[in-house]
C-alpha positions in Angstrom: 163.1 67.7 197.7 160.1 67.4 196.3 157.5 68.8 198.9 154.3 68.4 196.4 155.1 64.5 196.0 155.2 64.4 199.7 151.9 66.2 200.8 150.2 64.4 197.6 151.4 61.1 199.3 150.7 62.2 203.1 147.4 63.0 201.5 146.7 59.3 200.7 147.7 58.1 203.7 145.6 60.3 205.4 142.2 59.0 202.9 143.3 55.4 203.7 143.5 56.1 207.3 139.7 57.9 207.2 138.7 54.4 205.7 140.2 52.5 208.2 138.3 54.3 211.3 134.9 53.5 209.4 135.4 49.7 211.2 135.7 50.6 214.5 132.4 53.0 213.9 130.8 49.8 212.6 131.5 48.0 215.8 130.4 50.9 218.1 127.2 50.4 216.0 127.6 47.0 217.0 127.8 47.2 220.2 125.2 50.5 220.8 128.4 52.6 222.3 128.4 56.5 221.7 132.5 56.4 221.2 131.8 55.2 218.0 131.4 59.2 217.0 134.3 60.4 217.8 135.8 57.9 215.0 133.6 59.2 212.7 134.4 63.1 213.5 137.8 62.2 212.8 137.4 60.2 209.6 135.6 62.6 208.1 138.3 65.2 208.8 140.8 62.9 207.7 138.9 62.3 203.8 138.4 65.7 203.6 142.0 67.1 203.9 143.4 63.8 202.1 141.0 64.2 199.1 141.8 67.7 199.1 145.7 67.2 198.7 145.2 63.8 196.1 142.1 65.5 193.6 145.1 66.7 191.3 148.4 65.1 191.0 151.8 67.0 191.4 153.5 67.7 187.6 156.8 66.8 188.8 156.3 62.7 190.3 159.9 62.3 190.5 160.9 61.8 194.2 164.5 60.0 195.2 165.6 58.1 198.0 165.5 61.2 200.7 162.4 62.2 200.3 161.0 58.8 200.5 162.3 58.1 203.6 161.1 61.7 204.8 157.2 60.7 203.6 157.3 58.0 205.2 158.7 59.0 208.1 156.2 62.0 208.2 153.4 59.6 207.2 153.6 58.0 210.1 153.8 60.5 212.7 150.8 62.2 210.7 148.9 58.8 210.8 149.4 58.5 214.5 148.3 62.0 215.5 145.2 61.8 213.7 144.5 58.2 215.0 145.4 59.1 218.4 142.1 62.0 218.2 139.4 59.9 219.0 140.6 58.3 222.1 140.2 62.1 223.3 137.0 62.9 221.8 135.5 60.2 223.2 137.2 60.6 226.5 138.4 57.0 226.7 141.9 58.3 227.1 141.7 62.0 227.7 145.3 63.2 227.8 146.6 63.6 224.3 150.0 62.4 224.9 149.0 59.2 226.4 146.3 59.0 223.3 149.4 59.5 221.3 151.4 56.9 222.9 149.1 54.6 223.4 148.6 55.0 219.2 152.5 55.4 218.3 152.8 52.2 220.2 149.7 50.4 218.3 150.8 51.4 214.5 154.1 50.7 214.8 153.3 47.5 216.9 155.3 48.1 220.4 152.3 47.1 222.5 153.3 49.0 225.3 150.4 50.8 227.2 150.0 53.7 229.4 146.6 52.3 230.7 146.2 50.5 233.6 142.6 48.8 233.2 142.6 48.2 229.5 138.8 46.5 229.6 137.4 50.0 231.0 137.5 50.9 227.2 134.5 51.5 224.4 134.3 47.9 222.1 135.6 51.0 219.7 138.2 51.7 221.1 139.4 48.3 222.0 139.3 47.5 218.3 140.8 50.0 217.0 143.7 49.9 219.7 144.2 46.0 217.8 143.3 47.0 214.5 146.3 49.8 214.4 148.6 46.4 215.3 147.6 44.9 211.8 148.0 48.6 209.4 151.4 48.8 210.8 152.5 45.1 210.7 152.8 44.8 207.0 153.3 48.7 206.5 150.8 51.2 205.6 152.7 51.9 202.0 152.9 48.3 201.4 148.9 48.6 201.4 149.2 51.2 199.6 151.5 50.0 196.7 149.3 47.0 196.7 146.2 49.1 195.9 147.2 52.5 194.2 148.9 53.3 190.7 150.7 55.7 193.3 153.5 57.4 191.2 155.2 55.4 188.6 158.9 53.5 189.1 159.9 55.7 192.3 158.1 53.0 194.7 161.1 51.6 195.8 162.5 54.1 198.1 158.9 53.9 200.4 158.9 50.3 200.4 163.3 50.8 201.3 161.7 53.0 204.1 159.6 51.1 205.8 160.3 47.5 205.2 162.4 45.6 208.0 165.6 44.0 207.7 168.8 45.0 205.7 168.0 44.7 202.3 164.6 44.6 200.6 163.5 43.5 197.1 160.9 42.5 194.7 159.4 39.1 194.7 158.1 40.7 191.4 159.7 42.4 188.7 156.8 45.3 189.3 156.5 46.5 193.1 153.0 46.8 193.5 152.6 43.1 192.3 155.2 42.7 195.2 153.2 44.4 197.7 149.9 42.3 196.9 151.7 39.2 196.8 152.8 40.5 201.0 148.9 41.8 201.5 148.2 38.5 199.8 149.5 36.2 202.2 149.6 38.1 205.4 145.6 38.6 205.1 145.3 34.9 204.2 147.7 33.9 207.0 145.0 36.5 209.6 142.1 35.1 208.5 143.1 31.1 209.0 143.9 32.0 212.8 141.0 34.1 213.5 138.8 30.8 212.2 141.6 29.0 214.2 140.8 30.7 217.4 136.7 30.8 216.5 137.0 26.7 216.4 138.8 27.2 220.0 135.8 28.7 221.1 137.2 32.0 220.9 134.7 34.6 221.3 134.8 36.6 217.7 135.3 39.8 218.9 138.0 38.5 221.0 140.0 36.6 218.1 139.7 39.7 215.7 141.6 42.0 217.8 143.9 38.9 218.9 144.6 37.8 215.3 145.5 41.3 214.0 148.1 41.4 217.7 149.5 38.3 217.0 149.5 39.4 212.4 151.1 42.3 213.0 153.1 41.4 216.4 151.9 43.6 218.1 150.4 42.5 221.5 147.4 44.7 222.4 145.3 42.5 224.8 141.9 43.8 225.4 142.0 42.0 228.6 143.7 43.3 231.8 145.6 39.9 232.3 146.1 40.1 228.4 146.2 35.7 227.6 146.5 33.9 230.7 142.5 33.9 231.1 142.1 32.1 227.4 142.3 28.2 227.3 145.6 26.3 226.4 144.8 25.7 223.3 143.7 29.0 222.1 147.2 30.2 223.5 149.3 27.5 221.8 147.2 28.8 218.8 148.9 32.2 219.8 152.0 30.8 220.2 152.3 29.2 216.5 151.5 32.2 214.8 153.4 34.4 216.6 155.9 32.3 215.4 155.0 32.0 211.7 154.2 36.0 212.1 158.5 36.1 212.5 159.6 33.9 209.7 160.7 36.4 206.4 157.4 36.4 204.5 159.5 36.9 201.0 160.2 32.9 202.5 156.4 32.2 202.2 156.5 33.5 198.8 159.3 31.1 197.4 157.5 28.1 199.1 154.4 28.8 197.9 156.1 28.7 194.4 157.7 25.7 195.0 160.8 27.4 194.5 163.1 27.0 196.6 165.2 23.2 196.5 163.8 21.5 199.4 162.2 23.2 203.1 162.4 26.6 204.6 164.5 25.6 206.8 167.7 25.5 204.4 167.0 28.9 204.7 169.8 30.3 207.0 168.1 32.4 208.7 165.1 30.9 209.5 167.1 27.8 210.6 169.1 30.5 213.0 165.3 32.1 213.9 164.1 28.3 215.0 167.5 27.4 216.1 167.1 30.3 218.8 163.9 29.7 220.2 163.7 25.8 220.2 167.0 26.5 222.8 165.7 29.5 224.8 162.4 27.0 224.9 164.5 24.4 226.5 166.6 26.1 228.4 163.9 28.2 230.4 161.7 25.1 230.7 163.8 23.4 232.9 164.6 27.0 234.3 161.0 27.8 236.0 159.8 23.7 236.3 159.7 24.2 239.8 157.7 27.4 239.4 154.6 25.8 237.8 154.9 22.7 239.0 156.6 20.2 236.6 157.9 20.7 232.4 154.7 19.5 231.7 153.3 22.5 232.6 156.4 24.6 232.5 156.5 23.8 228.4 153.7 26.1 227.2 154.1 28.8 229.1 158.0 29.0 228.2 157.4 28.4 224.5 154.3 31.5 224.7 156.2 33.8 226.2 159.7 33.4 224.0 157.4 33.6 220.7 156.0 36.4 221.8 159.5 38.4 222.9 161.7 37.1 219.9 158.6 38.4 218.0 158.2 41.4 219.4 154.5 40.6 220.3 154.4 41.0 223.7 151.6 39.1 224.4 151.8 36.9 227.9 150.5 34.2 229.7 152.2 34.7 233.2 154.1 37.4 234.9 157.5 36.8 233.7 158.7 39.4 235.8 158.8 36.6 238.8 161.1 34.3 237.4 164.1 32.7 237.7 167.4 35.7 236.7 168.1 33.2 234.3 165.1 32.7 232.4 164.7 36.5 233.0 168.2 37.8 231.2 167.3 34.6 228.1 164.6 37.0 227.7 165.8 40.2 227.5 168.2 38.8 225.4 166.1 38.0 222.7 164.0 41.0 222.9 167.5 42.5 221.2 167.6 40.0 218.0 164.1 39.8 217.1 162.6 38.2 214.5 163.6 37.2 210.6 163.8 40.6 208.5 161.3 40.9 206.2 158.4 40.0 208.6 156.3 42.1 211.1 158.5 41.1 214.2 161.2 43.9 215.5 164.2 44.1 217.1 167.7 44.2 215.3 166.3 40.7 213.2 168.4 37.9 213.0 169.9 38.1 209.1 171.9 41.5 211.1 173.5 39.0 214.2 174.2 36.4 211.8 175.9 39.1 209.4 177.7 40.8 212.8 178.7 37.6 213.9 180.5 36.6 210.6 181.9 39.6 210.7 183.4 39.7 213.2 184.8 35.7 212.9 186.0 37.3 209.4 187.6 39.8 211.4 189.4 36.8 213.6 190.2 35.2 210.6 192.3 37.9 208.9 194.6 38.3 212.0 195.6 34.6 211.2 195.6 34.8 207.9 196.6 38.5 207.0 196.0 38.2 203.2 193.3 36.2 202.9 190.0 36.8 201.1 186.9 35.7 202.3 183.2 37.0 201.8 180.5 36.8 204.2 177.9 34.6 202.7 174.2 34.1 203.5 172.1 30.8 201.8 175.0 30.4 199.9 176.0 33.6 198.5 178.5 36.3 198.9 176.9 39.4 200.6 178.4 43.0 198.8 180.6 45.3 201.1 177.7 47.2 201.1 175.3 45.5 203.4 177.4 44.3 205.8 179.1 48.4 206.2 175.5 49.5 206.6 174.3 46.7 209.0 177.3 47.8 211.2 176.1 51.3 210.6 173.1 50.6 211.9 174.6 48.8 215.2 176.7 51.7 216.0 173.3 53.9 215.2 170.9 51.9 217.3 173.9 52.3 220.7 174.4 55.8 220.0 169.8 56.1 219.9 169.8 54.0 223.4 172.1 55.0 225.2 171.0 58.5 224.6 167.3 57.3 226.1 168.7 55.6 228.8 170.5 59.2 229.5 167.0 61.3 228.9 165.3 58.5 230.9 167.8 59.0 233.9 165.6 62.2 234.2 162.5 60.4 236.4 164.8 58.7 238.9 162.9 55.1 238.2 165.2 52.1 238.9 168.0 51.0 235.9 166.4 47.9 235.4 162.8 49.7 234.3 164.4 52.3 232.5 166.5 49.9 230.2 164.0 47.2 229.7 161.1 49.9 229.1 163.6 51.1 226.3 164.9 47.8 224.9 160.8 47.1 224.9 159.8 50.2 223.0 163.2 50.3 220.5 162.8 46.5 219.8 158.6 46.8 219.3 157.6 44.8 222.0 155.7 46.1 224.8 156.2 45.0 228.1 159.6 45.3 230.0 160.4 44.1 233.7 160.1 45.8 237.1 157.6 48.8 236.9 156.6 47.9 232.9 156.7 44.2 233.6 153.5 42.2 232.4 151.5 43.8 235.5 152.5 47.1 234.8 152.2 49.7 232.1 154.5 53.3 230.8 152.3 55.6 232.8 154.8 55.8 235.3 157.1 57.8 232.8 156.8 61.8 232.2 155.6 63.4 229.4 159.2 64.4 228.2 160.4 60.5 228.7 156.9 59.0 226.8 157.7 61.5 223.7 161.0 60.1 224.6 159.8 56.5 224.2 157.7 57.3 221.6 160.8 58.2 219.7 162.0 55.1 220.0 158.8 53.2 219.0 159.0 55.2 215.6 162.8 54.7 214.9 162.8 51.1 215.9 159.9 50.1 213.6 161.1 52.2 210.1 164.8 51.1 210.9 166.2 54.2 212.5 167.0 56.1 209.2 163.7 57.8 208.0 162.9 59.0 211.8 166.4 60.4 212.3 166.4 62.4 208.5 164.2 64.4 209.6 166.3 66.2 212.2 169.0 66.7 209.1 169.1 70.1 208.0 170.7 69.1 204.8 167.7 66.9 203.5 164.7 70.0 203.8 167.1 71.7 200.6 165.4 72.4 197.7 167.0 70.3 195.0 
């Protein structure tokens, strides 16, 4: 294990977190709030610690997959701990466990909250909560790779550990250029959404925080009612952008270059993703039509919530916990499916679902034709066996962690639906669940132990399980 390169990269993470904290300081200055001093203090501490570690590059800059995975996992934990301190110092969230839960929920783009009254927070804290979504959405290491020379040709290990999906590839030969392209697309789409929300007469502060939450598919609202009290036009703009940010960003790059013959709809994962959305909207619209007094009124509500849940954003315009069982069941199912690989969304990912279904079909065909040799294909290209194996292993690991989390949460003696959907909502980085953790509830009902379990689930879900799990593997920490 190359410890020097790990601490060096951690130093850069702290440096950039200190720069990010300048933004809530500026917000506090604009609104004349004293709470901004907490972000200034923590920002200076982050800068000092980061500068002390980065002023000299290590002699040995070689690192491999295990260093990359451990570095990413530790970076997200360190970033969350320091990101939580301003809430505690300024008193907006005085309990450290709750502040850490809120911050991890922000960086992992989960949007699960322990707060019963978010409107009581200062503008600086509200801005920071939402901005953590934007930072975590594309990933802090994608940002670092985009702006820093970092450590040579080993950056793919960092990208692999942080990027969502069964496989990660380069858009262009240099990883740094790939990171730049992804962030340019990400930034441009965020700016476009902000402009459209402003045109729909949404206040600037609201437009910024809402766009951060949409882009990162996080869903922290600055109102207790989330998106319910905004106009229909604003809700529809957010609906469209939630769906857009759930698409694989590689698809946008390919389309911008005009390399794809035809349209984005020829990409298999995108077809499935959009097909699932349309089907779910149609079924739920019919199912809740009587609740809202007609199909035309039900359609926007169904569209918003389906887009919010499948992209794991977590915004809400209504209390869907009051919807009929069929609609709630569909929402729970798409919690697990999630968005496309390579997007800012969470969940198992549509591509993995496709591969799993094709694997099942392939196994069934073997019973009929034992000697047949058929490769599993995506977009007409055969997948290598390692990718298929990795998807199966991911699912097994996913189920084990989910089951273990259910067992520990059972000690809180809350109802099964609350526990199940709380884990589903945090593990898949969604936010709201059902019952006590529904759109009108919060995660403050859980004990400190349960909250730490859910924090683990949020980090494991965002980092695709293995980086976090490797921290608990003794052999990983041995020196090479």
